[in-house]
C-alpha positions as MATLAB code, in Angstrom:
seq = 'MTAWWRWYAALGVLGCAAYFVVPSIVWARSIFVLVGVSAVAATVIGTRMHRPRNRTAWLTIAVGTALWVLGDIVYEWISSTRSSVPYPSPADAVYLVAYPVYGWGLFLLVRHKWRSSERGHVANSAIVMVAFGLLTWVFAVQPSLGDGGISGTAALVDIAYPAMDIFLLGLLAHFVGSRQWRALSYRLLTAAVLLLVVTDIANNFSIISESTSDRSLLDVGWTMSYVLIGVAALHPSMRRITSPTLESDAHLMASFTTPTVVVLTAATLTAPIVMYIEVIRAEPISQWGWAVMLCAVALVILVILRITDLLRLLHSQTVRLRAAADTDHLTGLANLRALEHRIWQNAGDTTLLTVDIDRFKEVNDTFGRGLGDQVLIVVADRLRGVADDSILLARLAGDEFALCGTTESMDPVTMAHEIQRRFATPLEVGSVTLLIEVSVGVASNSPEGEGEEETTPDRLVQRADLAVQAAKAAQTRIAFYDRTMDRDSSEQLIMLGELTTALESDQLHLLYQPQVDLSSMTVVGVEALLRWHHPNGAVLPPSAFLPTAERTGLIRPVTKYVLTRALAQRRQWALSGLHLRVAVNISTRNLFDDALIDQVRAVLAEFDCPADQLTLEVTETSAMTNPAGATEVLSVLHAMGVQVAIDDYGTGYSSLAYIERLPVQELKIDRIFVAGMTHNPAHAAIVRSTVELARTLGLSVTAEGVEDEVTMTALRELRCGLAQGYHLGRPTSPDRLPALIADVNNCLKTATEERIS';
ca = [
      48.474   15.319   70.108;
      46.453   17.703   67.781;
      43.755   15.074   67.427;
      42.970   15.003   71.282;
      40.207   17.643   70.846;
      38.391   15.448   68.378;
      38.705   12.382   70.685;
      37.595   14.472   73.591;
      34.472   15.913   71.769;
      33.347   12.399   70.585;
      33.674   11.076   74.220;
      31.740   14.153   75.508;
      28.861   13.480   73.129;
      28.957    9.844   74.059;
      28.737   10.979   77.763;
      25.704   13.096   77.168;
      23.971   10.130   75.455;
      24.895    7.759   78.367;
      23.422   10.197   80.785;
      19.879    9.195   79.459;
      20.718    5.578   78.631;
      22.040    4.281   81.816;
      19.182    2.772   83.987;
      20.500    4.087   87.441;
      19.946    7.738   88.317;
      23.194    7.493   90.496;
      25.199    6.408   87.451;
      23.568    9.213   85.395;
      24.409   11.857   88.047;
      28.183   10.403   88.151;
      28.430   10.662   84.390;
      27.106   14.338   84.768;
      29.856   15.068   87.302;
      32.578   13.114   85.549;
      31.926   15.238   82.397;
      32.490   18.323   84.380;
      35.602   17.030   85.901;
      36.947   16.176   82.536;
      36.387   19.712   81.255;
      38.429   21.128   84.195;
      41.196   18.477   83.378;
      41.043   19.285   79.645;
      41.396   23.064   80.301;
      44.443   22.499   82.393;
      45.953   19.955   79.972;
      45.339   22.210   77.039;
      46.961   25.158   78.816;
      50.066   23.070   79.532;
      50.128   21.486   76.106;
      49.770   24.596   73.935;
      51.582   27.080   76.487;
      49.489   30.155   75.484;
      51.024   33.519   76.572;
      47.971   34.305   78.650;
      47.671   31.177   80.683;
      46.171   33.042   83.573;
      42.841   33.584   81.672;
      42.495   29.819   80.795;
      43.589   28.798   84.364;
      40.791   31.168   85.810;
      38.223   29.624   83.448;
      39.319   26.257   84.715;
      38.793   27.340   88.343;
      35.357   28.714   87.642;
      34.468   25.415   85.845;
      35.735   23.533   88.836;
      33.471   25.492   91.044;
      30.504   24.560   89.028;
      31.513   20.968   89.218;
      32.046   21.397   93.061;
      28.609   22.693   93.249;
      27.279   19.774   91.226;
      29.001   17.524   93.670;
      27.570   19.274   96.851;
      24.097   19.316   95.183;
      24.279   15.359   94.562;
      25.657   14.811   97.979;
      22.871   16.678   99.667;
      20.112   15.092   97.532;
      21.480   11.813   98.430;
      21.478   12.424  102.173;
      17.995   14.263  102.344;
      14.573   13.432  100.908;
      14.510   17.023   99.525;
      17.068   19.693   98.718;
      16.584   23.051  100.423;
      16.479   26.219   98.481;
      18.897   28.002   98.625;
      21.388   25.399   99.577;
      25.097   25.396   99.959;
      25.340   24.230   96.400;
      23.823   27.547   95.217;
      26.465   29.460   97.071;
      29.214   27.577   95.109;
      27.388   27.967   91.902;
      27.078   31.823   92.480;
      30.762   32.052   93.198;
      31.697   30.212   90.042;
      29.926   32.700   87.788;
      32.207   35.844   88.677;
      35.330   33.682   88.556;
      34.412   32.079   85.164;
      33.477   35.566   83.864;
      36.750   37.088   85.020;
      38.631   34.480   83.122;
      36.687   35.296   79.989;
      37.428   39.043   80.367;
      41.088   38.433   80.871;
      41.037   36.374   77.543;
      39.751   39.457   75.363;
      41.030   42.524   77.341;
      43.419   44.793   75.405;
      45.252   46.923   78.042;
      42.144   49.380   78.107;
      42.839   51.158   74.799;
      40.083   53.084   73.003;
      38.754   49.927   71.184;
      38.574   48.112   74.534;
      36.267   50.816   75.980;
      34.098   50.323   73.087;
      33.869   46.563   73.768;
      33.059   47.199   77.450;
      30.384   49.773   76.474;
      28.878   47.162   74.156;
      28.835   44.677   76.919;
      27.177   47.143   79.313;
      24.329   47.808   76.793;
      23.693   44.111   76.416;
      23.615   43.705   80.140;
      21.282   46.462   80.773;
      19.001   45.338   77.920;
      18.769   41.653   79.059;
      18.588   42.636   82.591;
      15.501   44.733   81.928;
      13.827   41.905   79.856;
      14.587   39.447   82.673;
      13.306   41.664   85.510;
      10.081   42.597   83.558;
       9.275   39.134   82.401;
      10.797   36.771   85.103;
      11.694   38.515   88.274;
       9.070   41.251   88.782;
       5.996   39.080   88.280;
       7.325   36.578   90.871;
       7.926   39.284   93.557;
       4.414   40.395   93.710;
       3.411   43.197   96.062;
       5.741   42.004   98.749;
       9.114   42.982   97.008;
      12.342   41.395   97.589;
      12.248   39.453  101.043;
      14.299   36.545  102.062;
      17.391   34.766  100.951;
      15.543   32.725   98.311;
      14.347   35.911   96.614;
      17.893   37.241   96.552;
      19.116   33.964   94.973;
      16.285   34.174   92.478;
      17.542   37.533   91.553;
      21.278   36.551   91.618;
      21.127   33.728   89.002;
      19.616   35.927   86.256;
      22.105   38.749   87.254;
      24.983   36.285   86.634;
      23.571   35.262   83.383;
      23.226   38.849   82.485;
      26.931   39.277   83.256;
      27.905   36.419   80.976;
      25.702   37.500   78.237;
      27.356   41.018   78.320;
      30.808   39.185   78.030;
      29.470   37.435   75.023;
      28.957   40.755   73.385;
      32.583   41.407   74.190;
      33.544   38.085   72.631;
      31.534   38.727   69.380;
      33.201   42.030   68.868;
      36.757   40.811   69.237;
      39.006   40.399   66.206;
      39.961   36.832   67.648;
      36.636   35.565   66.568;
      38.340   33.839   63.612;
      40.002   31.239   65.727;
      37.823   28.129   66.233;
      38.848   27.743   69.873;
      37.397   31.186   70.551;
      34.067   30.410   68.783;
      33.882   27.123   70.695;
      34.397   28.926   74.072;
      31.646   31.404   73.044;
      29.301   28.651   72.030;
      29.892   27.108   75.586;
      29.095   30.469   77.309;
      26.008   30.765   75.111;
      24.818   27.330   75.723;
      25.277   27.750   79.554;
      23.315   31.153   79.467;
      20.466   29.646   77.415;
      20.191   26.721   79.805;
      20.163   28.859   82.782;
      17.345   31.128   81.204;
      15.360   28.089   80.513;
      15.758   26.880   84.029;
      14.850   30.207   85.555;
      11.834   30.658   83.516;
      10.794   26.932   84.043;
      10.426   26.386   80.369;
      11.242   22.805   80.681;
       9.980   20.869   83.662;
      11.782   18.146   85.610;
      10.890   14.564   84.299;
       9.659   11.943   86.545;
      12.971   10.132   86.197;
      14.744   13.056   87.897;
      16.601   13.505   84.475;
      16.064   16.896   82.988;
      16.847   17.969   79.403;
      18.475   21.029   80.947;
      21.162   18.688   82.056;
      22.070   18.199   78.479;
      22.740   21.982   77.981;
      25.096   22.093   81.177;
      26.849   18.955   80.188;
      27.400   20.149   76.571;
      28.692   23.403   77.900;
      31.331   21.389   79.893;
      32.260   19.471   76.758;
      32.643   22.662   74.578;
      34.904   24.264   77.265;
      37.189   21.198   77.104;
      37.252   21.038   73.379;
      38.077   24.739   73.157;
      41.025   24.387   75.560;
      42.411   21.241   73.604;
      42.119   22.808   70.139;
      45.456   23.912   68.732;
      44.162   27.436   67.857;
      43.738   28.414   71.471;
      47.388   29.442   71.621;
      46.549   32.221   69.020;
      43.632   33.989   70.926;
      45.215   34.672   74.387;
      47.409   37.647   73.359;
      45.177   40.151   71.827;
      46.989   42.959   69.977;
      44.608   45.546   68.586;
      46.362   48.666   66.984;
      44.352   51.595   67.746;
      44.954   53.167   64.239;
      44.301   50.148   62.277;
      41.262   48.798   64.186;
      39.272   51.780   65.434;
      36.126   50.075   64.047;
      36.828   46.710   65.928;
      34.107   47.149   68.396;
      31.536   47.613   65.571;
      31.646   44.369   63.712;
      28.453   43.176   61.980;
      27.429   40.763   64.779;
      27.947   43.462   67.435;
      25.787   46.010   65.410;
      23.043   43.352   65.215;
      23.147   42.774   69.055;
      23.090   46.425   69.755;
      20.096   47.115   67.376;
      18.307   44.318   69.279;
      19.169   45.895   72.647;
      18.086   49.285   71.479;
      14.528   47.821   70.580;
      14.399   46.524   74.190;
      13.877   49.940   75.777;
      10.614   50.944   74.041;
       9.245   47.410   74.515;
       9.872   47.455   78.330;
       8.632   51.020   78.778;
       5.374   50.027   76.950;
       4.843   47.003   79.148;
       5.455   49.046   82.287;
       2.928   51.574   81.163;
       0.194   49.038   80.445;
       0.772   46.836   83.419;
      -0.226   49.146   86.145;
      -1.763   52.627   86.528;
      -0.191   54.467   88.343;
       3.343   53.068   87.689;
       4.717   51.313   90.708;
       8.104   52.085   92.415;
       9.506   49.097   90.385;
       8.072   50.424   87.196;
       9.723   53.768   87.720;
      13.053   52.147   88.284;
      12.603   49.996   85.131;
      11.730   53.220   83.219;
      14.841   54.973   84.453;
      16.960   51.983   83.425;
      15.351   51.906   79.916;
      16.217   55.604   79.687;
      19.749   54.803   80.573;
      19.765   52.213   78.050;
      18.763   54.589   75.331;
      21.444   57.108   76.518;
      24.155   54.371   76.338;
      23.177   53.501   72.907;
      23.266   57.166   71.731;
      26.675   57.508   73.246;
      27.900   54.439   71.215;
      26.323   55.719   68.078;
      28.115   59.102   68.652;
      31.312   57.281   69.207;
      30.628   55.305   65.708;
      29.965   58.521   64.000;
      33.294   59.901   65.338;
      35.185   56.896   64.303;
      33.735   57.119   60.879;
      34.611   60.635   60.579;
      38.141   59.859   61.734;
      38.455   56.975   59.103;
      37.033   59.257   56.282;
      39.675   61.822   57.084;
      42.456   59.292   56.935;
      41.142   57.609   53.807;
      40.699   60.913   52.103;
      44.351   61.863   53.028;
      45.358   58.302   51.715;
      43.570   58.959   48.470;
      45.326   62.137   47.917;
      48.837   61.011   48.675;
      51.657   59.188   46.717;
      52.558   56.236   48.799;
      56.264   56.342   47.696;
      57.196   59.944   48.208;
      54.547   61.049   50.692;
      53.728   63.966   47.965;
      50.370   64.708   46.833;
      49.097   62.819   43.882;
      47.247   63.578   40.605;
      43.930   63.577   42.516;
      45.044   66.095   45.011;
      46.516   68.142   42.094;
      43.405   68.359   40.240;
      41.525   69.342   43.437;
      44.029   72.258   43.892;
      43.534   73.444   40.328;
      39.769   73.629   40.800;
      40.420   75.500   44.054;
      42.609   78.005   42.385;
      39.533   79.191   40.397;
      41.085   79.428   36.960;
      44.213   81.182   38.092;
      46.840   78.256   38.169;
      50.270   78.017   37.061;
      51.593   74.331   36.685;
      55.206   73.144   36.305;
      55.651   69.594   35.279;
      59.082   68.068   36.096;
      60.117   64.871   34.221;
      63.318   62.915   34.927;
      65.254   62.343   31.636;
      66.240   58.832   30.850;
      64.719   57.496   34.038;
      64.022   54.117   32.267;
      67.877   53.529   32.022;
      68.219   53.944   35.807;
      65.660   51.234   36.382;
      67.126   48.992   33.756;
      70.633   49.394   35.002;
      70.338   49.373   38.713;
      66.842   47.881   39.322;
      63.554   49.328   40.313;
      64.583   49.339   44.016;
      67.207   52.040   43.471;
      64.964   53.668   40.863;
      62.310   54.267   43.782;
      65.203   55.663   46.001;
      65.993   58.137   43.214;
      62.366   59.203   43.110;
      62.443   59.880   46.747;
      65.645   61.932   46.651;
      64.240   63.886   43.624;
      61.039   64.599   45.631;
      63.211   65.953   48.560;
      65.069   68.242   46.281;
      61.909   69.554   44.811;
      60.547   70.175   48.404;
      63.326   72.870   48.667;
      61.936   74.768   45.796;
      58.226   74.893   46.779;
      56.993   76.835   49.803;
      53.745   76.270   51.797;
      51.625   78.057   49.081;
      52.756   75.734   46.389;
      51.517   72.205   46.039;
      54.086   69.538   45.053;
      52.788   66.401   43.674;
      54.000   63.261   41.982;
      51.811   62.623   38.939;
      53.058   59.074   37.790;
      56.275   57.427   37.273;
      59.135   59.748   37.028;
      56.823   62.958   36.626;
      56.359   65.625   39.251;
      54.371   68.830   39.243;
      54.388   72.102   41.112;
      51.058   74.049   41.326;
      50.478   77.518   42.413;
      48.842   80.814   41.573;
      50.284   83.538   39.475;
      50.900   85.444   42.634;
      52.460   82.683   44.593;
      55.185   81.513   42.129;
      57.310   82.920   39.293;
      57.447   80.034   36.718;
      60.583   81.294   34.944;
      62.650   81.791   38.183;
      61.335   78.448   39.608;
      62.037   76.559   36.536;
      65.712   77.760   36.422;
      66.036   77.103   40.060;
      64.801   73.550   39.586;
      67.471   73.072   36.825;
      70.102   74.557   39.225;
      69.327   72.139   42.058;
      69.879   69.206   39.706;
      73.148   70.309   38.336;
      74.887   68.381   41.133;
      74.958   64.662   41.403;
      72.466   62.775   43.663;
      73.760   60.390   46.341;
      71.587   57.377   46.302;
      72.748   54.666   48.616;
      76.286   53.687   47.256;
      75.732   55.246   43.821;
      76.303   58.746   42.609;
      73.975   59.744   39.779;
      73.691   63.017   37.702;
      70.011   63.357   37.103;
      68.808   65.675   34.431;
      65.224   66.967   34.480;
      63.067   68.759   31.799;
      60.536   71.279   33.041;
      57.351   72.271   31.139;
      55.121   75.217   32.167;
      51.556   75.765   31.568;
      48.946   78.280   32.839;
      45.221   78.714   32.757;
      45.400   82.443   34.072;
      42.428   84.307   32.706;
      44.893   87.003   31.506;
      46.811   84.725   29.403;
      44.666   84.093   26.142;
      41.189   85.251   27.224;
      39.763   81.842   26.824;
      37.456   79.750   28.829;
      38.464   78.394   32.072;
      40.699   75.362   31.524;
      39.942   71.948   33.303;
      42.492   70.386   35.409;
      42.873   67.579   33.073;
      43.505   69.778   30.111;
      45.973   71.992   32.101;
      47.994   68.724   33.053;
      47.867   67.794   29.302;
      49.324   71.204   28.245;
      52.042   70.862   30.851;
      52.903   67.494   29.673;
      53.165   68.798   25.978;
      55.446   71.613   27.233;
      57.791   69.074   29.088;
      58.043   67.000   25.886;
      59.038   70.111   24.002;
      61.507   70.950   26.863;
      63.496   67.624   26.189;
      64.444   68.923   22.793;
      65.340   72.456   24.184;
      68.775   73.467   25.122;
      67.723   74.864   28.335;
      65.476   71.854   29.087;
      62.624   74.373   29.844;
      59.696   75.033   27.708;
      56.419   77.016   27.957;
      53.167   75.848   26.506;
      51.824   77.533   23.365;
      48.828   76.732   21.218;
      51.010   75.233   18.365;
      51.801   72.272   20.660;
      48.205   71.294   20.604;
      48.289   71.386   16.761;
      51.503   69.382   16.776;
      50.084   66.967   19.281;
      46.960   66.333   17.145;
      48.955   65.950   14.000;
      51.206   63.403   15.754;
      48.192   61.392   16.743;
      46.880   61.346   13.227;
      50.309   60.522   11.773;
      50.666   57.699   14.404;
      47.580   55.997   13.075;
      48.529   56.624    9.561;
      52.022   55.327   10.079;
      50.662   52.149   11.791;
      48.508   51.488    8.626;
      51.430   52.364    6.387;
      53.433   49.500    8.000;
      50.542   47.050    7.562;
      49.784   48.064    3.967;
      53.402   48.434    2.605;
      53.466   52.159    2.085;
      56.988   52.461    3.080;
      59.660   51.897    0.489;
      63.537   51.954    0.396;
      65.711   53.874   -2.006;
      69.207   53.141   -2.221;
      72.226   55.641   -2.837;
      75.468   54.303   -4.088;
      78.818   54.755   -1.936;
      81.911   55.095   -4.012;
      85.359   53.965   -2.907;
      87.518   57.000   -3.925;
      90.694   54.948   -4.243;
      89.285   52.318   -6.732;
      86.590   54.714   -8.034;
      83.894   51.908   -8.003;
      80.667   51.433   -6.085;
      81.332   49.320   -3.003;
      78.095   49.776   -1.147;
      74.685   51.577   -0.700;
      72.883   53.441    1.994;
      69.161   52.412    2.498;
      66.942   55.428    2.592;
      63.360   55.239    3.864;
      60.643   56.940    2.154;
      56.831   56.928    3.037;
      54.473   56.987   -0.162;
      51.535   58.649    1.540;
      48.001   57.981    0.391;
      47.664   61.622   -0.375;
      50.322   61.363   -3.143;
      53.244   62.945   -1.244;
      56.430   61.180   -0.658;
      57.580   61.802    2.855;
      61.183   61.823    4.069;
      62.139   60.200    7.361;
      62.240   63.638    9.173;
      58.460   63.931    8.563;
      57.472   60.938   10.539;
      60.425   59.151   12.394;
      60.165   61.621   15.400;
      56.539   60.567   15.982;
      57.661   56.823   15.638;
      60.415   57.466   18.118;
      58.074   59.083   20.701;
      55.461   56.416   20.499;
      57.606   53.283   20.437;
      56.666   52.568   16.854;
      60.232   52.962   15.799;
      60.894   49.261   16.620;
      58.618   47.934   13.984;
      59.846   50.546   11.472;
      63.473   49.669   12.069;
      62.680   45.978   11.816;
      61.036   46.639    8.478;
      63.948   48.547    7.101;
      66.537   45.970    8.324;
      64.515   43.167    6.788;
      63.940   44.831    3.397;
      67.482   46.142    3.068;
      69.032   42.736    3.723;
      66.583   40.835    1.688;
      67.359   43.097   -1.296;
      70.933   42.635   -0.756;
      70.651   38.887   -1.022;
      68.778   39.270   -4.318;
      71.597   41.503   -5.683;
      74.304   39.035   -4.423;
      72.439   36.100   -6.338;
      72.665   38.055   -9.432;
      76.411   38.724   -9.010;
      76.151   42.171   -7.455;
      77.972   42.294   -4.008;
      77.290   45.406   -1.905;
      77.567   46.474    1.585;
      74.316   47.882    2.968;
      74.235   50.855    5.455;
      71.009   51.252    7.643;
      70.312   54.294    9.902;
      69.134   53.625   13.300;
      67.698   56.172   15.805;
      68.486   57.097   19.411;
      65.412   54.983   20.630;
      66.817   52.064   18.696;
      70.375   52.422   20.144;
      68.990   52.012   23.652;
      66.365   49.404   22.946;
      67.192   46.025   24.423;
      65.621   44.467   21.509;
      68.036   45.878   18.849;
      70.740   43.158   19.215;
      68.534   40.266   19.020;
      66.725   42.107   16.148;
      69.997   42.464   14.167;
      71.166   39.011   14.985;
      67.875   37.483   13.759;
      67.844   39.321   10.332;
      71.451   38.519    9.687;
      70.607   34.921   10.218;
      67.524   35.048    8.207;
      69.164   36.363    5.015;
      72.559   34.617    5.390;
      74.395   37.988    5.316;
      77.818   38.211    6.677;
      77.844   40.697    9.684;
      80.621   42.790    8.031;
      78.335   43.590    5.061;
      75.983   45.506    7.336;
      76.735   49.015    8.568;
      74.586   50.572   11.125;
      74.758   54.422   11.127;
      73.960   56.238   14.572;
      73.958   60.117   14.749;
      76.680   61.767   16.839;
      73.952   63.314   18.949;
      72.316   60.051   19.816;
      75.634   58.337   20.658;
      76.599   61.214   22.919;
      73.269   61.206   24.720;
      74.439   58.430   26.888;
      78.059   57.489   26.021;
      78.298   54.662   28.455;
      74.955   53.054   27.286;
      75.893   53.645   23.574;
      79.290   51.854   24.310;
      77.662   48.844   25.695;
      75.137   48.307   22.842;
      77.758   49.098   20.050;
      80.438   46.790   21.575;
      77.921   43.876   21.374;
      77.259   44.788   17.784;
      80.902   45.181   17.015;
      81.692   41.896   18.554;
      79.125   40.323   16.275;
      81.051   41.771   13.270;
      78.456   44.459   12.396;
      80.116   47.793   11.160;
      79.298   50.824   13.109;
      79.346   54.430   11.592;
      78.907   57.860   13.211;
      76.530   59.773   10.935;
      76.519   63.485   10.387;
      79.869   63.962   12.326;
      80.596   67.364   13.102;
      77.168   68.650   13.768;
      76.819   67.280   17.407;
      78.699   67.840   20.628;
      80.915   64.919   21.083;
      84.480   64.987   22.440;
      87.391   63.240   20.726;
      87.816   61.335   23.978;
      84.472   59.684   23.577;
      84.925   59.102   19.912;
      88.092   57.254   20.769;
      86.197   55.100   23.182;
      83.205   54.267   21.134;
      83.501   51.002   19.150;
      82.916   52.490   15.772;
      84.620   51.772   12.431;
      83.473   54.846   10.395;
      82.888   58.624   10.409;
      80.381   60.109    8.041;
      81.065   63.776    7.424;
      77.944   65.764    7.283;
      76.766   67.080    3.848;
      76.855   70.672    5.136;
      80.706   70.698    5.438;
      81.391   68.628    2.280;
      79.179   70.575   -0.068;
      80.797   73.812    1.070;
      84.396   72.784    1.437;
      85.282   74.151   -2.051;
      84.356   77.718   -1.237;
      84.298   77.895    2.635;
      87.689   77.663    4.067;
      86.228   76.869    7.594;
      84.313   73.834    6.103;
      87.470   72.721    4.126;
      89.314   72.730    7.464;
      86.715   70.678    9.223;
      86.649   68.163    6.423;
      90.428   67.948    6.312;
      90.786   67.647   10.061;
      88.178   64.855   10.275;
      89.921   62.839    7.544;
      93.285   63.162    9.442;
      91.621   62.325   12.731;
      89.883   59.173   11.359;
      93.203   58.129    9.828;
      94.899   58.643   13.262;
      92.166   56.640   15.016;
      92.363   53.886   12.338;
      88.677   54.714   11.190;
      87.385   54.998    7.663;
      85.747   58.160    6.533;
      82.598   58.695    4.102;
      81.774   61.988    2.872;
      78.166   62.901    2.190;
      76.834   65.497   -0.160;
      79.260   65.185   -3.011;
      77.637   67.312   -5.626;
      80.242   68.044   -8.081;
      83.689   66.830   -9.763;
      85.725   69.498   -7.919;
      84.389   68.253   -4.489;
      85.181   64.725   -5.476;
      88.679   65.690   -6.611;
      89.386   67.441   -3.382;
      88.362   64.415   -1.195;
      90.584   62.162   -3.301;
      93.495   64.513   -2.613;
      92.673   64.251    1.181;
      92.592   60.682    0.723;
      89.067   60.268    2.038;
      87.847   56.622    1.870;
      84.185   56.746    0.574;
      81.837   59.329   -0.872;
      78.197   59.557   -1.669;
      76.103   62.285   -3.283;
      74.107   63.295   -6.293;
      77.156   63.488   -8.410;
      77.887   59.954   -7.634;
      74.358   58.718   -7.967;
      70.930   59.717   -6.665;
      68.976   57.514   -4.416;
      67.005   55.051   -6.602;
      64.725   51.988   -6.477;
      66.243   48.606   -5.952;
      65.339   47.441   -9.420;
      67.107   50.332  -11.028;
      70.096   50.239   -8.816;
      72.131   47.564  -10.923;
      71.892   49.774  -14.014;
      72.747   52.886  -12.089;
      75.804   51.263  -10.653;
      77.041   50.044  -13.940;
      76.692   53.681  -15.344;
      78.410   55.223  -12.322;
      81.399   52.795  -12.561;
      81.682   53.372  -16.380;
      81.657   57.171  -15.789;
      84.178   57.056  -13.015;
      86.493   54.800  -15.075;
      86.320   57.083  -18.059;
      87.001   60.115  -15.896;
      89.924   58.352  -14.273;
      91.478   57.323  -17.525;
      91.061   60.867  -18.967;
      92.752   62.317  -15.837;
      95.720   59.903  -16.221;
      96.075   60.440  -19.985;
];
């Protein structure tokens, strides 16, 4: 079925060739009529076969084509019964009726319920009609009229044919401007109309004369026009071009496509050409000349109106594009570009609040990005309640928002606390209830602030970002920018580069501090302590560089380095007969890193280390940051057999309920309480209650910061499990550790024997 149009096209070309090959003129004329009849039949068949929505248009085109064929039949009948065909003849009447019927079908095919873009297409068609009409009148009709003007039926018919061609040519402009131009059927139908008009023009201007055999080359144009109509109707794409749906907002420029602009440009050039010809043709200008001049002026006015319409549409599109460029597509808020423009408008008197959603990545990882986007929309709605019309609310990127105003329009302190208050209640997002926490950073470029030069928008946003990062560590989750943050930021950038180099050039080293079993008084394990031997000669503790590593994501390779070095060293000790359990600290960022579990599993396998010989220490604060997430990760580690310890216990804000739920096996009492327990009753009470709590929960206890014999004895009386501190051994290098452990064991053994004796 879909190949019918190919067969029809091939037979149509064959018919055109046969028209000149057959010896009899009767047969030739019969072939000409037969091709026309086949075009009508093909149009009807194609309409029934493809069932387009707008069948009326195609059937009207079929009727117009049938009238042309009927005119051919009438013309052949008259020529066969008379020695000469009169002009005008009944065939001409049929031909002239066919033009408007055929044209109406074409118009039905492309009309769009008279929307604004439809009016533009019609205006384009009118301009083309006037331009072509002027050319036809000046070069064809007016010279043939002479001084007598229009007289008689023949003259009227001479004018009617060009007028009908002008009508079809105007519809062609409508066709070319349509968005349906991409369909092959549409282009084939356009080619049919264009070929018909060109052939008519050639006939009207008598460019090609009749041959002696009564077969004209013009007949090829009309015949091929019939064939193209039939092929267009049979082509499958015809079903897609009969239901135009232009959207006024999305296609305001539909009537200004490139082909249309070219046609309108050519039409514009027609006016001066025609006016020039009329001026030089006669002096004074005749009545026809004045009419032509008026039509040329009308043409210029039409073109000016269309250009004005184009400028209006361009302005409308520019406004919409500018609005889209300044709008965040998800929340409908302003974006960073709009925020920067507002900062410039405020002329150096701007207060900027940056609002960042805490742990938003966990929301995306847990519930998916779809719900994460919904959270951003709800957050935007809550922030709208804080800002009035004088304050610009924007979404900068990801989970970061900003409120921008002048010092007169907003009180940053009050607004920051109001934002925190609004997020104190949970958010209902779909079927999920979430408690979202936010951090607020405040920066200002008010000239009264520090007397410095006007701050650029980019610099102000950067300062607000520095403040919001500081707010994440503040108890109130609110921070105000000060100049020390710039210094800290630049120092962090320098340290980041140096730390990356340190990893690559082996500047990081591990020291090991013994851990003593207070019941057996022997060393049973060690804690790996990271140190950075900086190129400047200083030895930096973890507190000097790990916060930078955590903020930049460099903590992952640092943790891998520590795990790898510690377990590799443990294997070397084990091969020499020294079996020790190794404890390694991990940060908050590690605890919620999806790669941690795979990282631990891979290192254990690489060094053939039993999982229970590795203890991972997490701080109490990091575990309580997200108890649910911490429980999930620690449960997997516990299932692997890895021991988990809560480090610095007593300094955080955990509750006993959460400690009971967390899959940990050990509590490490912070050195502050252990070192002061012998002279501070409160610290002694904390240590005693922690040991009793751990015993009740079935956990082991390690006391850090054992600095003297008295403290060690007190811990033994409390039946504390493990202890570490300078009294039991200072952190030392791996090669010196065996000797240190031997000395510690001997000293502990001697002290125990003396105590017993």
